[in-house]
C-alpha positions in Angstrom: 0.1 0.2 0.0 1.1 3.5 -1.0 2.3 5.8 2.1 -1.0 7.9 1.9 -3.1 4.4 2.7 -5.7 4.9 6.1 -6.5 2.6 8.2 -9.9 3.4 9.7 -13.0 1.9 11.3 -16.1 1.8 9.0 -19.7 2.3 10.6 -22.5 1.3 8.4 -26.1 0.1 8.2 -27.1 -1.4 5.1 -30.9 -1.7 3.7 -32.1 -3.7 0.7 -35.2 -2.4 -1.5 -36.5 -3.9 -4.5 -36.0 -2.1 -7.7 -39.5 -0.5 -7.8 -38.5 0.7 -3.8 -35.2 2.3 -5.3 -37.2 4.6 -7.9 -39.9 5.5 -5.1 -37.6 6.3 -2.8 -35.2 8.7 -5.2 -38.2 10.1 -6.4 -40.2 10.7 -3.2 -37.0 13.3 -2.3 -36.2 12.3 1.0 -33.4 14.2 1.3 -32.5 17.7 1.3 -29.7 19.3 -1.2 -28.7 17.5 -4.8 -27.6 13.9 -4.8 -24.1 13.6 -6.1 -24.4 10.7 -9.0 -20.9 8.5 -9.2 -20.5 5.8 -11.8 -18.2 3.0 -10.2 -16.5 -0.1 -11.4 -15.0 -2.3 -8.9 -12.8 -5.4 -9.6 -12.6 -8.0 -6.2 -9.2 -9.7 -6.1 -8.7 -13.3 -4.4 -6.2 -16.3 -5.2 -7.9 -19.3 -7.2 -8.6 -21.2 -3.6 -10.2 -17.9 -2.6 -7.7 -17.7 0.5 -8.4 -13.7 1.3 -12.3 -14.7 1.7 -11.6 -18.1 3.8 -9.7 -15.3 5.9 -12.5 -13.0 6.4 -11.0 -10.3 4.0 -11.8 -8.7 0.7 -9.5 -6.6 -1.8 -11.1 -4.4 -4.2 -10.0 -1.7 -6.7 -12.6 1.2 -7.2 -12.9 3.4 -10.2 -14.8 6.5 -9.8 -14.2 8.2 -13.0 -10.1 8.7 -13.3 -9.4 7.9 -9.7 -8.5 4.6 -8.3 -9.1 3.3 -5.0 -7.6 0.5 -3.5 -9.7 -1.4 -0.1 -9.4 -3.9 1.9 -12.0 -4.5 4.4 -11.9 -7.5 7.2 -15.0 -8.9 8.6 -18.4 -9.3 7.3 -21.6 -7.8 8.0 -23.6 -8.7 11.4 -27.2 -8.1 10.6 -26.7 -5.0 8.7 -24.0 -3.3 10.9 -20.8 -3.3 9.2 -18.3 -2.4 11.8 -15.2 -3.3 10.7 -11.2 -2.4 10.0 -10.9 -0.7 6.9 -7.7 -0.2 4.5 -7.6 2.3 1.8 -5.2 3.9 -0.4 -5.3 5.5 -4.1 -3.4 3.4 -6.6 -2.5 3.9 -10.5 -4.0 1.2 -12.2 -6.1 -1.8 -11.8 -3.1 -3.9 -10.2 -3.3 -4.0 -6.3 -0.8 -2.4 -4.3 0.1 -4.9 -1.4 2.9 -4.2 1.0 3.8 -4.6 4.6 1.1 -1.7 5.7 -1.5 -4.2 4.5 -2.4 -7.6 6.2 -2.3 -9.7 3.2 1.2 -10.3 2.4 1.9 -11.6 6.1 -1.4 -13.6 5.9 -0.5 -15.4 2.0 3.2 -15.4 1.9 4.1 -16.7 -1.3 0.7 -16.9 -2.6 0.5 -13.1 -3.1 1.5 -13.7 -6.5 -1.6 -15.8 -7.1 -4.0 -12.9 -6.5 -6.1 -12.3 -9.6 -9.7 -10.6 -10.3 -12.5 -13.1 -9.4 -15.5 -10.6 -10.2 -16.5 -7.1 -11.0 -19.2 -4.7 -9.7 -20.8 -1.7 -11.7 -22.8 0.5 -10.0 -24.6 3.7 -10.2 -24.2 5.8 -6.8 -26.4 8.7 -6.0 -25.0 10.1 -2.5 -26.5 12.8 -0.1 -25.1 13.8 3.4 -27.5 14.3 6.0 -26.3 15.6 9.3 -23.1 13.6 9.7 -24.4 10.4 7.9 -23.4 9.4 4.1 -26.5 8.0 2.5 -25.7 6.1 -0.8 -28.4 4.3 -2.9 -26.9 1.8 -5.3 -28.4 0.2 -8.2 -25.9 -2.2 -9.8 -25.0 -5.8 -11.0 -22.2 -8.1 -9.9 -20.7 -10.3 -12.6 -18.8 -13.3 -12.1 -17.9 -15.1 -15.6 -21.1 -16.4 -17.0 -23.3 -15.3 -13.9 -24.6 -12.1 -12.8 -27.1 -10.6 -9.8 -28.4 -7.0 -9.6 -28.3 -5.0 -6.3 -30.6 -2.4 -4.9 -29.6 -0.9 -1.7 -29.1 1.8 0.4 -26.0 2.4 2.6 -25.9 4.6 5.8 -22.3 5.4 7.0 -21.8 7.3 10.0 -19.4 9.9 9.4 -19.5 12.1 12.8 -22.1 12.0 15.4 -24.0 9.3 17.1 -24.6 6.2 15.4 -28.3 6.1 16.7 -29.0 8.4 13.7 -28.4 5.5 11.3 -31.6 4.0 12.7 -33.7 7.1 12.8 -32.5 7.8 9.1 -33.3 4.1 8.3 -36.6 4.6 9.7 -37.6 7.4 7.7 -36.2 5.4 4.6 -38.5 2.9 5.1 -41.4 5.6 5.5 -40.9 6.2 1.7 -40.0 2.9 0.7 -40.0 -0.4 2.5 -36.6 -1.7 3.2 -35.2 -5.0 4.6 -32.0 -5.3 6.7 -29.1 -6.3 4.5 -26.6 -8.5 5.7 -24.5 -9.6 2.6 -21.8 -6.9 1.4 -21.1 -7.0 -2.1 -18.3 -9.1 -1.9 -20.0 -11.8 -0.2 -22.5 -11.3 -3.2 -19.8 -12.3 -5.7 -18.2 -14.9 -4.0 -21.9 -16.6 -4.0 -21.8 -16.5 -7.4 -18.9 -18.4 -7.8 -20.1 -21.5 -6.0 -23.1 -23.3 -6.3 -26.8 -21.9 -6.3 -27.7 -21.6 -2.5 -31.4 -22.9 -1.8 -31.0 -22.7 2.1 -28.7 -21.0 4.4 -27.6 -23.2 7.8 -26.7 -21.2 11.1 -22.8 -20.3 10.7 -20.6 -20.8 13.7 -20.6 -17.6 16.2 -17.1 -16.2 16.0 -16.3 -15.7 19.8 -13.1 -16.0 21.8 -12.0 -16.3 25.2 -10.8 -12.4 25.5 -14.7 -11.6 25.3 -17.1 -10.1 27.7 -20.3 -11.7 28.5 -21.9 -8.6 26.7 -19.8 -9.0 23.7 -20.6 -12.7 23.3 -24.3 -11.7 23.5 -24.2 -9.3 20.5 -22.1 -11.8 18.4 -24.7 -14.7 19.1 -27.7 -12.4 18.5 -26.6 -10.9 15.3 -25.6 -14.2 13.9 -29.0 -15.1 14.5 -30.3 -12.0 12.7 -27.8 -13.0 9.9 -29.2 -16.3 9.8 -32.8 -15.3 9.3 -32.0 -12.6 6.8 -30.4 -15.0 4.1 -32.8 -17.2 4.3 -36.1 -14.6 3.7 -35.5 -14.2 0.1 -34.6 -17.9 -0.7 -38.4 -18.4 0.9 -39.7 -15.6 -0.9 -38.3 -16.2 -4.2 -38.1 -20.1 -4.6 -40.5 -21.1 -1.3 -38.0 -23.5 -0.3 -39.2 -25.9 2.4 -35.7 -25.9 3.7 -35.2 -21.9 3.5 -38.2 -21.5 5.5 -37.3 -24.0 8.3 -34.2 -22.1 8.5 -35.6 -19.0 8.7 -37.8 -20.3 11.8 -34.7 -22.0 13.4 -32.9 -18.7 13.2 -35.8 -17.0 15.1 -35.9 -19.8 17.7 -32.0 -19.1 18.3 -32.4 -15.7 18.6 -35.3 -16.2 21.4 -33.4 -19.0 22.9 -30.1 -16.2 22.9 -32.7 -13.8 24.7 -33.5 -16.4 27.4 -30.3 -17.5 28.0 -29.2 -13.8 28.4 -32.3 -12.6 30.6 -30.1 -11.7 33.7 -28.1 -9.5 31.3 -30.6 -8.0 29.4 -32.7 -6.2 32.0 -33.8 -2.8 30.4 -37.2 -4.3 29.7 -36.9 -4.7 26.0 -36.0 -8.2 25.7 -39.8 -9.4 26.5 -41.5 -7.5 24.0 -39.2 -8.5 21.4 -39.6 -12.2 22.5 -43.5 -11.7 22.0 -42.5 -10.2 18.2 -40.1 -12.9 17.3 -42.7 -15.6 18.6 -45.2 -14.3 16.4 -43.2 -14.2 13.1 -42.1 -17.6 14.3 -45.6 -18.9 14.6 -46.4 -17.6 11.0 -43.6 -19.3 9.0 -44.5 -22.2 11.5 -48.0 -22.6 9.7 -46.1 -23.6 6.5 -43.5 -25.3 8.3 -45.9 -28.0 9.8 -47.6 -28.4 6.3 -44.4 -29.2 5.1 -43.9 -32.2 7.5 -47.5 -33.4 6.5 -46.7 -33.2 3.1 -43.6 -35.3 3.1 -45.3 -37.9 5.4 -48.3 -37.9 3.3 -46.6 -39.1 0.1 -48.5 -39.4 -3.0 -51.9 -40.0 -1.7 -55.6 -38.7 -2.1 -54.6 -35.8 0.4 -51.7 -34.5 -1.6 -53.4 -32.2 -3.7 -55.6 -30.7 -0.6 -52.3 -30.3 1.2 -50.7 -28.5 -1.5 -53.5 -26.0 -1.8 -53.3 -25.6 2.1 -49.5 -25.0 1.7 -49.7 -22.5 -0.7 -51.9 -20.4 1.4 -49.6 -20.8 4.2 -46.4 -20.0 2.4 -48.5 -16.5 1.2 -49.0 -15.9 4.7 -45.5 -16.4 5.7 -44.1 -14.0 2.5 -46.7 -11.6 3.8 -45.3 -11.7 7.2 -42.0 -11.0 6.8 -42.6 -8.5 4.7 -45.1 -6.5 6.8 -44.4 -3.3 8.6 -44.1 -5.2 12.4 -41.6 -7.7 10.8 -39.2 -5.0 9.3 -39.4 -2.6 12.1 -39.0 -5.6 14.8 -35.4 -6.3 13.0 -34.4 -2.9 12.5 -35.2 -2.2 16.6 -33.2 -5.2 17.8 -30.3 -4.5 15.5 -30.3 -1.1 17.4 -30.7 -2.6 20.4 -28.5 -5.2 20.4 -25.7 -2.3 19.3 -26.8 0.6 21.4 -29.4 -0.6 24.0 -29.9 0.7 27.7 -28.9 -2.8 28.6 -25.2 -1.9 27.9 -24.9 1.3 30.2 -27.1 -0.2 33.2 -25.2 -0.2 36.7 -27.6 -3.4 37.6 -25.8 -5.7 35.5 -22.1 -3.9 34.9 -21.0 -7.4 36.6 -22.6 -10.0 34.5 -21.8 -7.7 31.4 -18.3 -7.5 32.1 -18.2 -11.6 33.2 -15.7 -13.5 30.8 -17.5 -15.1 28.1 -16.4 -18.7 28.9 -17.4 -18.3 32.4 -20.9 -17.2 31.6 -21.1 -20.0 29.2 -20.6 -22.0 31.6 -23.4 -21.4 33.9 -25.9 -21.0 30.8 -24.8 -24.8 29.6 -24.7 -26.1 33.1 -28.3 -24.7 33.7 -29.9 -25.7 30.4 -28.2 -29.5 30.7 -29.7 -29.7 34.3 -33.4 -28.6 32.7 -33.4 -31.3 30.2 -31.9 -33.8 32.9 -34.7 -32.9 35.1 -37.8 -32.8 32.7 -36.8 -35.8 30.7 -37.0 -38.4 33.8 -39.5 -41.1 32.8 -39.7 -40.3 29.3 -41.3 -43.0 28.0 -44.5 -42.2 31.0 -44.8 -38.7 30.0 -47.9 -37.1 28.1 -47.4 -35.5 24.8 -47.5 -31.8 26.6 -44.5 -32.9 29.2 -42.6 -34.6 26.2 -42.9 -31.3 24.0 -41.3 -29.6 26.9 -38.6 -31.7 27.1 -38.1 -31.3 23.4 -38.2 -27.5 23.9 -35.6 -27.6 26.5 -33.3 -29.9 24.7 -33.5 -27.4 21.7 -32.2 -24.6 23.8 -29.7 -26.8 25.2 -28.4 -27.3 21.2 -28.7 -24.0 20.5 -26.3 -23.3 23.6 -23.9 -25.9 22.4 -23.6 -24.0 19.4 -23.3 -20.6 20.5 -20.7 -21.2 22.8 -19.0 -24.0 20.8 -15.5 -21.6 19.8 -15.0 -21.0 23.4 -13.8 -24.7 23.8 -11.1 -25.2 21.4 -9.0 -27.5 22.8 -8.5 -31.4 21.4 -10.6 -32.8 24.8 -13.1 -29.8 24.7 -13.7 -30.3 20.7 -13.7 -33.9 21.0 -16.5 -34.1 23.9 -18.3 -31.3 22.0 -19.0 -33.4 19.2 -20.2 -36.4 20.9 -22.3 -34.2 23.4 -24.0 -32.6 20.1 -24.6 -35.9 18.5 -26.2 -37.3 21.7 -28.3 -34.3 21.7 -29.1 -34.2 18.2 -30.5 -37.7 18.4 -32.9 -37.1 21.3 -34.1 -33.9 19.9 -34.9 -35.1 16.3 -36.9 -38.3 17.9 -38.7 -36.3 20.4 -39.5 -34.0 17.2 -40.9 -37.1 15.3 -43.0 -38.0 18.1 -44.3 -34.1 18.4 -45.0 -34.2 15.1 -47.3 -37.5 15.3 -48.9 -36.0 18.4 -49.8 -32.6 16.4 -51.0 -34.5 13.1 -54.6 -34.8 14.6 -55.1 -31.0 15.4 -53.1 -29.9 12.5 -55.5 -31.9 10.0 -58.6 -30.4 11.8 -57.2 -26.9 11.1 -56.7 -27.6 7.6 -60.5 -29.2 7.4 -58.4 -32.7 6.1 -59.4 -34.9 8.9 -62.1 -36.7 6.7 -59.7 -37.3 4.2 -59.4 -41.0 3.4 -55.7 -40.8 4.0 -55.7 -38.7 7.3 -56.1 -42.0 9.5 -53.0 -43.2 8.6 -51.3 -40.1 9.3 -53.1 -39.7 12.5 -52.3 -43.7 13.6 -53.4 -44.9 17.0 -51.5 -43.3 19.7 -47.7 -42.9 20.2 -45.3 -45.2 18.8 -43.8 -47.9 21.4 -40.5 -48.5 20.0 -40.1 -44.8 19.2 -41.0 -44.0 22.9 -38.5 -46.6 23.9 -35.7 -45.3 21.4 -36.3 -41.7 22.5 -35.9 -42.8 26.4 -32.3 -44.8 25.5 -31.5 -41.4 23.5 -32.4 -39.6 26.9 -30.0 -41.8 29.2 -27.1 -41.6 26.1 -27.4 -37.7 26.4 -27.0 -37.6 30.5 -24.4 -40.2 30.2 -22.5 -38.0 28.0 -19.4 -36.0 29.0 -19.5 -32.2 29.3 -17.7 -30.4 27.3 -17.2 -27.4 29.5 -16.0 -28.8 32.6 
């Protein structure tokens, strides 16, 4: 990097729009003053094996007119908020300038010579400055070989002042044209074009380390849950993929579990209303998920056609819910609260906020395991509701093991973690099958399908004895599994 390079921290909120929404927003004239229009062409670079992306870095050269600026960014978006180190300098041409002032030579060593263009972004950017916030409306396309995708988004970058102003401005923008929280950078969008088509997005590992406080760990966990949700929503809307809808619902359940796990820290009165709204949204998705499970069990019998009609209606309802004002504002409110909420400054929770993340995790895991152990005793003799409570407790324990996994990075801890999670997954899956069977009569009645000839086969004659015995054995295996956190 040349001597005029700078290292700075970028604070940015990204919002996605439809193409029509971008036009409506600009036509509404929401910002004072004339916009500056900039035509941008950016080339992104990496090695053939994408070593930079694997390390969490992106390298681009962006041309604005005759000016070329090289930018290296570290880290990915966490639920719309992009807060990350950035190295930037001017360069003479479309060849990267990489010296000791950047992290890349030390990272790649001899592989630096293999860096080459991997994809490009053409973009028309309209820029306004609003009281210390740079507002950029982007309409562009990303090109990777013979594949491309379009983007329409607003980036709000805090140049000075209170970051809370980003969220106030985001709500003003949403009033003009509905927006969704953006979680993918342009670099991530480009790399996605280089790989196979994605039909669903599973939860990514939560990036934690032992130096983190409990408060910082919660922020990372909650943002990861929101990112997980937002990555799946477009897949639900565009393709109505059952796997994507399931993952979106799982993401909401994971976030609700994170709120429950950290309830003693989150004492500013906001988490309970958020939990209610998240439960509502997960419930709207759950209606479609229940039908997907029933469709899979029903096969191609006479009930199939009617189930498909019910599925379409349920997906229409789910799509309306995730695009509703209530859902959009919920996500924006939660992101703001995670980053800037009053819970971060209260005297009453200062000790737990500052607790080492691993110490907090051990207490949370111990309590969650104890609840599963207590509620699952005599599993074979429990009624449907009690068994469902065991299932919910097992899910929360499973999510906790996933949230805190990276805090247990020693060989023995990893080995025990793998075995513990395997036992937990087996029990959870078995309880899920039992719960699906128990809820089938009510679901068929709600859909008006209980009079179908195939309905009786789906309902069965009560709990499967062999399945109950297997679930009890799974419970015993989990109780006997060695804990990885102590």
